[in-house]
N, C-alpha and C positions, 0 to 999 in steps of 0.2 A: 614669360611675360616680357614684352619688349621693354627696352631701357626707357623709352619715352613714357610708356605707361607707368612704369615704376616711379618716374620722376613726378608725373602728374598726380599719382596716388599720394606720394610723400608730401607734395605741396597741399593737396586737398586735406590730408589729415592734420596738417599744421594750422589750418584755418580754425577760427573760433567756432563753437558748435552751431550757433545760429547761421553763420555763413556756410557751414557744411550742409546744413538743412536746405538752405536756399539753392546751393549747388546741386544737391540731390534732386530737388524738385525740378530744376531746370533741365537736368539730364534726363529725368523720366519723361518730361514733356517733349523732349527732343526725339523720343522714341515713338511718340504717337503721331498718327497721320493728320489729326485735326488740331487746330489751336485750342487752347484752354478756354472754356466758357467764362464769360464775364460773371462777376458776383451777382448781378441782377438775374442772369439766366439761371444760375445755380439756385438762387433763392426762389425763383418762380417754379423750378422743377421740384424743390422740396415742398413748397406750398401745395402743389398738385399731388404729390405723393402723400402728404399728410391728409389732405382732403379725401383721397381715395381710401386710405386706411381707416379714417373715421367713418366714412360711408359703409365700408365693409363691417366694421364693428357694430354700427347702428342697425345694419341689416341682419345681424346675427351670423355672418359668414366667417367669423373668426372664433377661435377658442381662447377664452380668457384663462390665464394661469395666475394664481395669486403670487405676488412678489416674493413672499416668504418661501414658497415652493421652488421658485426659480433660483433664489439665492442658495437654498439648501442643496439643490442639484449642482449648482456651480461650485459650492464648497466641496461636495463629494468628488467632483471631477478634479478639482485642484489638488485634493488629497490622494488622488489615484484610486478612489473607491469605486469608480465606474469603469 
């Protein structure tokens, strides 16, 4: 690891946790080709996805699994039983 990278890492780790999170977010965004969407664009995309999923459910295109069964399966996975 280059000396400059070690210094940047040490400085980043010295930041308060919320500032480290902001830094991580900005670094990840710098790897992407497009700018981050605005909150309005993200909200619109979620609204469209929710509407699509509700339509799928109402049309009978999805399989409903009771919450108790889902949580039971998750507990089994967490305990290494699956």
